[in-house]
C-alpha positions as CSV (number, residue, x, y, z in Angstrom):
1,M,0.6,-17.5,-24.5
2,S,0.6,-13.7,-24.3
3,L,1.9,-11.3,-21.6
4,H,-0.1,-11.6,-18.4
5,V,0.2,-9.4,-15.3
6,I,-0.9,-11.0,-12.0
7,F,-1.7,-8.7,-9.1
8,E,-2.4,-10.0,-5.6
9,S,-4.3,-7.1,-4.3
10,A,-4.4,-8.5,-0.7
11,K,-0.6,-8.1,-0.6
12,C,-0.6,-4.5,-1.8
13,Q,0.6,-2.0,0.8
14,G,-0.1,1.2,-1.1
15,Y,3.4,2.3,-2.0
16,A,2.3,3.1,-5.6
17,N,5.7,2.2,-7.0
18,C,3.9,0.3,-9.8
19,L,2.0,3.4,-10.8
20,I,5.2,5.4,-11.0
21,E,6.9,2.7,-13.2
22,A,4.0,1.9,-15.4
23,P,1.1,4.4,-15.4
24,E,-0.2,2.7,-18.5
25,L,-1.0,-0.4,-16.5
26,W,-1.9,0.9,-13.1
27,D,-4.2,3.2,-11.3
28,F,-4.5,3.9,-7.6
29,D,-7.6,3.7,-5.3
30,E,-7.0,6.4,-2.7
31,D,-10.0,5.4,-0.7
32,N,-8.6,1.9,-0.1
33,N,-4.9,2.9,-0.4
34,T,-4.2,0.1,-3.0
35,A,-3.1,-0.2,-6.6
36,V,-5.6,-1.1,-9.3
37,L,-4.5,-3.1,-12.3
38,R,-5.9,-1.6,-15.5
39,L,-4.5,-4.1,-18.0
40,E,-4.1,-7.8,-17.1
41,N,-3.0,-8.7,-20.6
42,P,-1.1,-5.7,-22.0
43,H,0.5,-5.6,-25.4
44,D,4.0,-6.9,-25.6
45,A,5.3,-3.4,-26.2
46,L,4.6,-2.8,-22.5
47,R,6.6,-5.8,-21.2
48,A,9.5,-3.6,-19.9
49,H,7.0,-1.4,-18.0
50,A,5.1,-4.4,-16.5
51,E,8.4,-6.1,-15.4
52,A,9.6,-2.8,-13.9
53,S,6.4,-2.5,-11.9
54,A,6.8,-6.1,-10.6
55,R,10.5,-5.5,-9.7
56,C,9.8,-2.3,-7.8
57,C,6.9,-3.6,-5.7
58,P,8.1,-3.9,-2.1
59,A,5.2,-6.2,-1.2
60,Q,6.0,-8.6,-4.1
61,A,2.3,-8.4,-5.1
62,I,3.0,-8.3,-8.9
63,R,4.1,-11.1,-11.2
64,V,4.5,-11.0,-15.0
65,E,4.1,-14.2,-17.0
66,G,4.4,-15.0,-20.6
67,P,7.0,-15.6,-23.3
68,A,10.0,-13.3,-23.3
């Protein structure tokens, strides 16, 4: 199983902390004030960034799954 980022957009409150932590993985929709996941299955080299974006989300809208 590869690295998989799960984003529950309905929980997103628009803080954009994920974008700050991992701009390679995230974008921001200013019209809807919500994050946009660009890569659901990023390369393992981006694991630390994906995990940081999940940790810093105040709404707990992000999870990272896959082998360590």
